[in-house]
TORRO-241890 format. One record per residue (C-alpha): x, y, z. Coordinates in steps of 0.2 Angstrom, whole numbers, padded with zeros to 4 digits, always signed. Layout:
! TORRO-241890
XYZ/...
! end
This chain:
! TORRO-241890
+0000+0000+0000/+0005+0018-0002/+0016+0025+0012/+0033+0028+0018/+0044+0012+0021/+0060+0009+0031/+0071-0006+0027/+0085-0013+0039/+0096-0028+0034/+0109-0037+0045/+0119-0053+0041/+0133-0060+0053/+0149-0065+0045/+0150-0083+0041/+0160-0095+0032/+0152-0089+0016/+0148-0070+0018/+0155-0055+0027/+0145-0046+0040/+0132-0035+0032/+0123-0021+0042/+0113-0008+0031/+0097+0003+0033/+0087+0011+0018/+0070+0021+0017/+0058+0023+0002/+0040+0029-0001/+0026+0022-0011/+0015+0036-0018/-0004+0032-0017/-0014+0032-0033/-0032+0038-0034/-0046+0041-0048/-0056+0056-0044/-0070+0059-0056/-0082+0075-0059/-0098+0077-0068/-0109+0092-0071/-0127+0093-0076/-0141+0106-0078/-0159+0106-0074/-0163+0112-0092/-0154+0113-0108/-0164+0126-0117/-0167+0140-0105/-0177+0156-0107/-0169+0172-0104/-0168+0179-0087/-0174+0162-0080/-0166+0151-0067/-0155+0136-0070/-0149+0123-0058/-0132+0115-0061/-0127+0100-0051/-0109+0095-0049/-0105+0077-0043/-0087+0071-0037/-0083+0053-0034/-0067+0044-0028/-0065+0028-0038/-0050+0023-0028/-0040+0013-0025/-0034+0025-0011/-0042+0039-0002/-0040+0056-0009/-0035+0071+0001/-0035+0089-0003/-0049+0087-0016/-0053+0103-0024/-0066+0108-0037/-0065+0123-0049/-0083+0128-0054/-0081+0147-0060/-0098+0155-0064/-0097+0158-0083/-0102+0174-0092/-0120+0175-0095/-0125+0167-0079/-0128+0176-0063/-0125+0167-0046/-0140+0165-0035/-0136+0152-0022/-0127+0136-0019/-0129+0120-0008/-0113+0109-0006/-0115+0092+0002/-0098+0094+0010/-0085+0108+0012/-0088+0126+0006/-0091+0134-0011/-0084+0152-0015/-0094+0159-0029/-0081+0173-0031/-0067+0162-0037/-0078+0146-0041/-0068+0135-0028/-0077+0121-0020/-0065+0114-0006/-0070+0096-0002/-0055+0090+0008/-0054+0071+0010/-0064+0060-0001/-0063+0041+0004/-0063+0028-0009/-0081+0026-0016/-0087+0042-0008/-0098+0054-0018/-0101+0073-0015/-0113+0085-0023/-0113+0104-0026/-0129+0112-0032/-0127+0130-0040/-0143+0140-0044/-0140+0154-0057/-0150+0165-0068/-0147+0168-0087/-0144+0186-0092/-0139+0183-0111/-0145+0173-0125/-0135+0159-0135/-0125+0145-0130/-0116+0145-0113/-0103+0133-0107/-0100+0129-0089/-0083+0119-0087/-0078+0111-0071/-0063+0101-0065/-0057+0092-0049/-0040+0088-0042/-0032+0080-0027/-0015+0079-0018/-0013+0061-0024/-0008+0055-0041/-0024+0053-0051/-0023+0037-0062/-0036+0044-0074/-0036+0062-0078/-0049+0060-0092/-0063+0061-0079/-0056+0075-0069/-0064+0088-0081/-0082+0090-0087/-0093+0104-0096/-0111+0108-0098/-0118+0118-0112/-0135+0126-0111/-0144+0136-0124/-0153+0153-0118/-0168+0155-0131/-0174+0171-0138/-0189+0175-0149/-0194+0192-0157/-0213+0193-0154/-0222+0207-0163/-0240+0213-0160/-0252+0224-0169/-0270+0230-0165/-0282+0236-0178/-0300+0243-0176/-0314+0239-0188/-0319+0258-0189/-0311+0275-0186/-0327+0285-0182/-0341+0277-0172/-0357+0282-0164/-0362+0277-0146/-0370+0260-0147/-0360+0255-0162/-0351+0238-0163/-0332+0239-0165/-0321+0223-0169/-0303+0224-0163/-0291+0212-0172/-0275+0208-0162/-0261+0199-0171/-0245+0191-0164/-0231+0185-0175/-0214+0176-0169/-0200+0183-0179/-0188+0170-0171/-0174+0165-0170/-0182+0153-0157/-0199+0146-0153/-0208+0156-0140/-0216+0148-0126/-0230+0153-0114/-0235+0168-0125/-0246+0180-0115/-0256+0194-0123/-0264+0207-0111/-0277+0220-0117/-0280+0236-0109/-0296+0246-0112/-0311+0254-0102/-0324+0241-0100/-0336+0256-0096/-0333+0264-0112/-0331+0248-0123/-0343+0235-0117/-0336+0217-0121/-0347+0206-0132/-0337+0191-0137/-0321+0185-0144/-0316+0173-0159/-0305+0163-0147/-0312+0153-0133/-0295+0154-0123/-0298+0173-0121/-0301+0177-0103/-0313+0192-0103/-0312+0194-0084/-0294+0197-0084/-0293+0203-0102/-0279+0191-0107/-0275+0178-0121/-0264+0164-0117/-0254+0155-0131/-0245+0140-0125/-0231+0141-0139/-0228+0151-0155/-0216+0143-0167/-0203+0153-0177/-0212+0162-0191/-0230+0158-0185/-0243+0172-0184/-0259+0171-0174/-0274+0183-0172/-0289+0185-0161/-0305+0197-0164/-0313+0205-0149/-0330+0213-0152/-0336+0228-0141/-0350+0240-0140/-0347+0259-0139/-0354+0266-0123/-0346+0283-0123/-0346+0298-0134/-0336+0313-0139/-0319+0306-0136/-0306+0293-0143/-0308+0275-0137/-0292+0266-0136/-0288+0248-0135/-0270+0243-0130/-0262+0226-0132/-0245+0219-0125/-0237+0203-0129/-0224+0193-0118/-0217+0176-0116/-0206+0165-0106/-0194+0166-0121/-0182+0181-0121/-0187+0194-0133/-0173+0205-0138/-0184+0218-0146/-0197+0225-0135/-0202+0240-0145/-0214+0229-0155/-0221+0220-0140/-0234+0234-0138/-0247+0241-0150/-0264+0250-0149/-0278+0257-0159/-0292+0269-0156/-0309+0274-0163/-0316+0292-0162/-0333+0291-0153/-0344+0306-0160/-0353+0317-0147/-0371+0313-0143/-0384+0323-0135/-0402+0321-0130/-0413+0337-0133/-0429+0338-0124/-0443+0350-0128/-0456+0355-0115/-0471+0367-0119/-0482+0374-0105/-0496+0387-0105/-0499+0399-0091/-0517+0397-0090/-0529+0384-0095/-0543+0385-0099/-0544+0403-0105/-0556+0415-0113/-0556+0426-0129/-0545+0441-0127/-0535+0433-0112/-0516+0435-0112/-0508+0418-0113/-0489+0415-0110/-0482+0400-0119/-0466+0394-0110/-0454+0383-0121/-0440+0375-0112/-0426+0365-0121/-0414+0355-0111/-0399+0344-0115/-0399+0328-0105/-0386+0320-0116/-0368+0318-0110/-0361+0330-0123/-0364+0347-0130/-0377+0350-0144/-0372+0361-0159/-0383+0371-0171/-0399+0369-0160/-0414+0377-0168/-0432+0376-0162/-0448+0379-0173/-0465+0382-0167/-0483+0381-0175/-0489+0395-0185/-0497+0405-0171/-0506+0417-0181/-0515+0403-0190/-0520+0397-0173/-0528+0413-0169/-0515+0418-0157/-0508+0436-0159/-0490+0436-0154/-0487+0452-0143/-0468+0449-0138/-0455+0436-0134/-0442+0435-0120/-0428+0431-0132/-0424+0442-0147/-0417+0427-0157/-0435+0421-0159/-0441+0426-0176/-0459+0433-0174/-0462+0430-0193/-0456+0412-0195/-0458+0406-0177/-0441+0400-0176/-0429+0401-0161/-0410+0400-0165/-0402+0393-0149/-0385+0388-0156/-0374+0377-0145/-0382+0369-0129/-0370+0362-0116/-0373+0345-0108/-0385+0347-0093/-0389+0365-0099/-0406+0372-0103/-0414+0387-0111/-0431+0394-0110/-0442+0406-0121/-0458+0414-0116/-0470+0420-0129/-0485+0431-0124/-0500+0430-0135/-0518+0436-0135/-0532+0423-0138/-0542+0429-0153/-0556+0415-0153/-0568+0407-0141/-0576+0390-0138/-0561+0380-0146/-0545+0371-0142/-0528+0378-0148/-0513+0366-0148/-0495+0373-0150/-0482+0361-0156/-0463+0364-0153/-0449+0354-0162/-0430+0355-0158/-0416+0350-0170/-0397+0349-0169/-0383+0344-0180/-0376+0333-0165/-0381+0315-0164/-0395+0312-0152/-0399+0296-0142/-0417+0299-0142/-0427+0309-0155/-0444+0306-0148/-0443+0319-0135/-0438+0333-0147/-0456+0337-0150/-0469+0343-0138/-0485+0351-0138/-0498+0359-0126/-0516+0363-0129/-0527+0377-0121/-0545+0376-0120/-0555+0392-0124/-0571+0392-0114/-0588+0397-0120/-0594+0411-0109/-0610+0412-0099/-0617+0423-0085/-0628+0414-0073/-0639+0425-0061/-0648+0418-0046/-0662+0425-0036/-0670+0418-0020/-0685+0426-0012/-0696+0421+0002/-0715+0422+0000/-0716+0431+0017/-0705+0443+0026/-0711+0438+0043/-0720+0422+0049/-0724+0413+0065/-0720+0396+0071/-0728+0383+0060/-0732+0395+0046/-0729+0389+0028/-0716+0399+0018/-0712+0397+0000/-0695+0400-0007/-0694+0404-0025/-0677+0402-0034/-0674+0408-0051/-0659+0405-0061/-0656+0414-0078/-0642+0414-0091/-0637+0431-0097/-0621+0425-0106/-0618+0423-0125/-0616+0404-0124/-0625+0390-0116/-0621+0385-0098/-0617+0366-0094/-0619+0356-0078/-0628+0370-0069/-0632+0366-0051/-0639+0376-0037/-0635+0372-0019/-0645+0379-0004/-0642+0381+0014/-0646+0366+0025/-0664+0370+0027/-0667+0358+0041/-0653+0365+0052/-0661+0382+0049/-0677+0375+0057/-0687+0374+0040/-0696+0358+0036/-0697+0355+0018/-0715+0350+0013/-0712+0349-0006/-0704+0356-0021/-0709+0360-0039/-0695+0351-0047/-0691+0332-0044/-0673+0336-0048/-0671+0345-0031/-0663+0333-0019/-0673+0335-0003/-0658+0328+0007/-0643+0337+0000/-0653+0353-0004/-0646+0353-0022/-0655+0357-0038/-0647+0349-0053/-0653+0360-0068/-0641+0353-0081/-0639+0364-0097/-0646+0381-0098/-0646+0390-0114/-0641+0408-0117/-0656+0419-0112/-0665+0405-0103/-0671+0404-0085/-0678+0391-0074/-0687+0392-0057/-0689+0381-0042/-0702+0383-0028/-0699+0375-0012/-0713+0375+0002/-0707+0374+0019/-0714+0375+0037/-0706+0386+0050/-0701+0374+0065/-0693+0387+0076/-0696+0404+0083/-0688+0420+0087/-0675+0418+0074/-0670+0427+0058/-0667+0413+0045/-0656+0417+0030/-0656+0405+0016/-0641+0405+0004/-0642+0400-0014/-0627+0397-0025/-0627+0392-0043/-0612+0384-0052/-0608+0378-0069/-0594+0370-0078/-0594+0384-0091/-0584+0399-0089/-0593+0414-0082/-0589+0432-0085/-0596+0437-0069/-0598+0426-0054/-0603+0440-0041/-0621+0437-0046/-0620+0418-0043/-0625+0420-0025/-0640+0427-0017/-0649+0425-0001/-0666+0430+0008/-0669+0432+0026/-0685+0427+0034/-0690+0433+0052/-0698+0420+0062/-0708+0428+0076/-0705+0423+0094/-0719+0412+0103/-0724+0410+0120/-0736+0401+0132/-0744+0414+0144/-0754+0406+0158/-0763+0415+0172/-0771+0409+0188/-0782+0418+0200/-0787+0412+0217/-0795+0420+0233/-0788+0417+0250/-0804+0412+0258/-0821+0405+0254/-0834+0409+0260/-0832+0427+0265/-0842+0436+0278/-0850+0452+0272/-0839+0467+0275/-0824+0456+0277/-0808+0457+0268/-0804+0445+0254/-0787+0444+0244/-0786+0440+0226/-0769+0432+0220/-0765+0433+0202/-0750+0423+0195/-0745+0426+0177/-0731+0414+0169/-0722+0413+0153/-0720+0395+0149/-0709+0399+0134/-0700+0395+0124/-0697+0414+0120/-0699+0430+0128/-0717+0436+0130/-0718+0455+0126/-0730+0467+0132/-0739+0455+0143/-0756+0462+0149/-0768+0455+0162/-0786+0461+0162/-0797+0457+0176/-0815+0463+0179/-0818+0469+0197/-0836+0465+0203/-0847+0479+0209/-0850+0469+0225/-0832+0472+0230/-0823+0487+0236/-0805+0489+0231/-0793+0492+0245/-0775+0490+0241/-0763+0479+0229/-0745+0473+0228/-0736+0467+0213/-0719+0460+0208/-0718+0468+0191/-0726+0481+0180/-0740+0493+0184/-0758+0492+0188/-0771+0503+0180/-0790+0503+0183/-0806+0508+0175/-0820+0516+0185/-0838+0519+0183/-0846+0536+0184/-0847+0535+0203/-0828+0531+0204/-0830+0513+0208/-0817+0501+0200/-0825+0490+0188/-0809+0483+0178/-0791+0482+0182/-0777+0482+0169/-0761+0475+0175/-0747+0480+0162/-0734+0466+0167/-0722+0471+0153/-0710+0458+0146/-0708+0441+0153/-0693+0430+0149/-0696+0411+0146/-0701+0403+0163/-0703+0420+0172/-0718+0423+0183/-0726+0439+0190/-0738+0440+0205/-0752+0453+0209/-0761+0453+0226/-0777+0463+0227/-0786+0466+0244/-0804+0470+0243/-0819+0471+0254/-0835+0461+0252/-0850+0473+0251/-0864+0462+0246/-0870+0444+0249/-0870+0431+0236/-0858+0423+0224/-0844+0434+0218/-0835+0428+0201/-0819+0437+0199/-0811+0433+0181/-0794+0437+0174/-0787+0435+0156/-0769+0437+0150/-0762+0441+0133/-0746+0447+0125/-0740+0455+0109/-0730+0439+0106/-0739+0425+0098/-0746+0413+0111/-0746+0395+0105/-0758+0389+0119/-0772+0401+0123/-0782+0388+0133/-0773+0394+0149/-0774+0412+0146/-0790+0414+0157/-0795+0410+0174/-0808+0415+0188/-0810+0413+0206/-0827+0412+0215/-0831+0416+0233/-0848+0416+0242/-0851+0431+0252/-0862+0427+0267/-0870+0436+0281/-0862+0434+0298/-0878+0433+0308/-0869+0424+0323/-0856+0436+0324/-0843+0423+0323/-0826+0424+0314/-0825+0420+0296/-0825+0401+0295/-0811+0400+0282/-0800+0412+0293/-0807+0413+0310/-0791+0422+0316/-0791+0435+0302/-0790+0453+0307/-0804+0465+0305/-0801+0479+0292/-0798+0495+0302/-0807+0511+0298/-0798+0526+0292/-0795+0535+0309/-0793+0551+0300/-0810+0550+0291/-0821+0535+0296/-0835+0541+0286/-0825+0542+0270/-0836+0533+0257/-0821+0527+0248/-0813+0521+0264/-0796+0527+0257/-0783+0520+0269/-0767+0530+0272/-0749+0524+0271/-0749+0519+0289/-0763+0507+0286/-0753+0498+0272/-0738+0497+0283/-0747+0490+0298/-0757+0478+0288/-0755+0461+0297/-0750+0450+0282/-0741+0438+0293/-0756+0436+0304/-0767+0434+0289/-0756+0421+0280/-0748+0410+0294/-0733+0400+0289/-0742+0383+0289/-0754+0389+0276/-0743+0384+0261/-0739+0366+0264/-0737+0361+0246/-0725+0375+0241/-0714+0362+0231/-0728+0358+0219/-0723+0367+0203/-0735+0360+0191/-0752+0358+0198/-0768+0355+0188/-0782+0369+0188/-0800+0365+0191/-0809+0366+0174/-0824+0375+0183/-0813+0389+0188/-0810+0394+0170/-0816+0411+0164/-0827+0411+0149/-0818+0426+0143/-0831+0439+0145/-0826+0454+0154/-0836+0468+0162/-0838+0482+0150/-0837+0500+0157/-0831+0517+0152/-0812+0517+0152/-0810+0530+0165/-0793+0530+0174/-0792+0533+0192/-0778+0535+0204/-0775+0521+0216/-0763+0529+0228/-0761+0515+0240/-0749+0503+0230/-0731+0498+0233/-0719+0489+0222/-0702+0481+0226/-0705+0480+0245/-0695+0465+0251/-0708+0460+0264/-0722+0461+0251/-0712+0451+0238/-0710+0437+0251/-0729+0437+0254/-0733+0437+0236/-0722+0422+0233/-0731+0413+0247/-0747+0418+0240/-0742+0411+0223/-0738+0394+0230/-0754+0395+0241/-0764+0397+0225/-0757+0382+0217/-0759+0372+0232/-0777+0377+0234/-0781+0373+0216/-0773+0356+0217/-0783+0353+0233/
! end
């Protein structure tokens, strides 16, 4: 085996040889066979792509190798990226891989990753060495050649049209050609365009990815040409629409200037003119002034050029043009030269005309035009019509048959409607006040077309110069009111004067009342020369105020008038030639509803026998119930032969004589007598036990027959009277209650 050796030899002298003694050293150098191999991941590599070179070193023996070193310098055209040695270290700067010892049969590997940066053939030579003598130097070197490919790809874009309108279809042809010198792999074409302005429709190649706008070509041989057609719809205006295309591949392209191309189409401007015509009044009448407003607006995305608007021949429509708001409007040709109109802009024109006809319809048409393309031509034309009314003049008159009525009276309401206008009136109707709410009960009407529930009279058409009338009979169901009935007439025909479409008439419904009167005596029978008091109660049972209430009462000759007291009004008397009171007139005045008044008269019985004292009440207000306007009281005057007290009032006082003049035939009593008159003694507190009875029946036999004593109307002065005395008012109230209680009992 290889190594250093030391030899020593010694031979003692013998009979044959001399003595030999010698040393010697020698070295046997070892022999190795170190082999190297280089390979690549690809032979044909695209430019600027990564290539992996693998270098393998093996010691084929027969001895271990030491100081093994590999030279693997990165050649020009390759850029070092990284390396992975299985043993030792690799220095990319000088290309040395220091392995060190390599045993017999041992393998070591170095992987080097590089990137191509030039095209053509690139050699990568490597060699290996060791300290030991290599028995086979042929496998100490190796080389790997790779080819970096290149292909000159060129792209062109062509549009099917140069000038287009919005909505047009544009076909784009994209062509790719490989000018060599190598085949191109993984060719990629990318398109760039606005998908809002150019709406994708379809393509001629199914491999086109519309979402990403890319076309993938797996490979393109040298000299080959391939095309694709993309169809789009124009969705923009007034601007160039550009489609850009770019081609690339995994194969290096030495000429990049022809990898890009584009083409464009010019989208023409587009507008959308809209015309609107409006009229200031509708309907109108002959000789009215009417303003026609024409508004032109541009709702399109672009400006409109050379805008002109034309109108109907207004004169032929019987419209007299007075003026226009824009001097550019031709009053003769009825044309309005607008010129340019910006997108989103609008202009307006007002034409003032006078209507020169009647009972017709006039339609004015406006049409706008422009040299710019429009998206919608249907809204370029507009028109407006105005209705010219016929003219009528309705007059209504309402009149009540009476100016003043009483409750329950019949009242006729006469309504007359006439047409004084030049034309017929249509849909004529009359509406009246709610008669029921006014207290008028409808009995009948002269025309069945009058609605008794809604108080409407449907007349219909009324010719020029014609008139119609309606008679409504009603019954007054209220009192003490002024009832005003309103009448209004309407028509769908224009009227020149509406002030006479309304009329009213007022009916005075007189107030009503129910006057009742009662008369009672405070005792019965009455002794001769004794005092008897007569209580008269007059009441207004309503419902309205009773005016000028007067109570008339005969005063029998068998009685002598003494004094009186009343709560309201004044008392007058009528006397005979001898000065005796024969009739009393109580002027009560006005009585409100449910108001009462009392009168108490004191008298002296002069003769024996039956005394009938009657009374009647009346008012200037209508009395709806006159059955209770009369009453009478009857007493029997008897002689007191026994000298006993009056059986009806045993404790009653005697009437004192006038101390100043006891022989006075008229027995006038002075003031002291009135003040000292013992009312409390005469009317004890327990006399009016039923003072809560408010509504008591009267005895039918106490009713007066209404005949009053007739005598000359001679007024006399009754000096002994008081009004407003608080004590007397209390007595009178008690007497009133007493009278009711007595009548009931």
